[in-house]
Structures are given as C-alpha cells and as structure tokens.
N, C-alpha and C positions, 0 to 999 in steps of 0.2 A: 843669253840665259837670264831669265827673270829671277826674282828673289826666292820664289818657291822652288824653282829648279836648283838654285844654288844650295838651298837648305837640304834637298834630297840627295844631291850628288855624293856618292861614297858611303851612304848610310845603308844599314841593313833593313830590309822591309820588315815592318812590325816592331822595330826598336822604338822605345819611348822617345817622344820629341824632346823631353827634358833630360834625357840621358847624356851625361857629359862625354861619353865615349860610345857613340852609336855605330862605330865602324866595325869591320869584320874582326873576328878572333883568329889568331894564327893557326889553330888546330881544326878549323871547320872548312867545309867546301861550300862554294857559292856559285850561283848563276848570275851573271850580269844582265839586268833588264835593259833592253835597248828599245828606244822609242816610246811613244804613248805617255800616259800621265805619270808613270813610275820610272821614266827614263833616268838612268844613273844609279838607281838603287841596286843593292845586291840581295838576292834571295838565298837564304840558308837552305841548301839541299843536302846537308851532311846526313849520311845514312840512307838516302833515297836509293832504291833499286834503279837500274838502267831503264826499265819499263816505265817507271814513274816519271823519270826525267823526260823520256821520249813523248809522254802524253801531254806535256806542257801544264800550264796552270791557269786558273781563273781567280785572280786576287781581289778581295774586297778593297774598294777605295772610294773616297769622297771626291777624288780629283778627276774622275772619268766623265764620260758623256752623261751618265746617269748617276748623280750623287747617291751613294749607298749601293751602287751596282758593282760590277766586277770588270777588271781589265784583263783581257786575255793575252797570254804570252806563250809562244811555242818555240822550241828549238828548231834550227835548220838541221834536218837529219843528215845532211851531207857534211856538216861540220863535225870534226872529231872532238871528243872531250879530252881534256888534259887530266892526268891523275892529280888528285887533291893532296894536301889541302890547298886553299886559295880559290881563286876564280877558275873553275874547271870548264865552264861552258857559257853560252849566251842564249837568252830567251828573247825573242823578237815580238814586239807588239803586233797583235793581229786583230784587235777590235775591242769593243765594249759590249757588255750585256747588262740589262737591268737586274 
C-alpha cells in the first residue's frame, strides 16, 4: 500500500482532506469501495433507495485513468446488503470514464 492508498483507507468519499475526523459517522450507511483508484474509501449511501444502490455510481476523481474523469463502481447483485447503519454493501471497481 503506497502513501496515497494509506491516506484514503477508511475515509469517506468526498470528505475534506484536512478534516481531522474523515471517517464514517455512526448513524449513516456506507458502501465500501473495492479496487480501483478509490479502493478503501467509504461512500455515504444513507437514504438511497435500493434501485439507486443497484445502479452503482460514477464518482469524479483525479486519481483514475483520466484525471478529472470518473471511476465506475457497481455492486454485485448476488451479494446481499446488510441493514444499516454502518457498511451495508460493497461497490466493486468496473473501470474509468473521461
């Protein structure tokens, strides 16, 4: 794990890099991002409908193949989701897009 990966691990996607407490809040639901440039981050999915979670996400990032592009993450539909709060599911890296 390099320095950038260590910095990201356990943080919430979109949290300010200067935030002294960038980790998850106990009352929220999260998807763990697996693989790709955002590996180890948590995505806040609190309040999302099941259909929104099933659709996956395209997350803006400077760390992907195209700086300023989006990293694509999708759930494995065969994996069940746990009731929240906490980490309720996993999104797996499926590629990048400009």
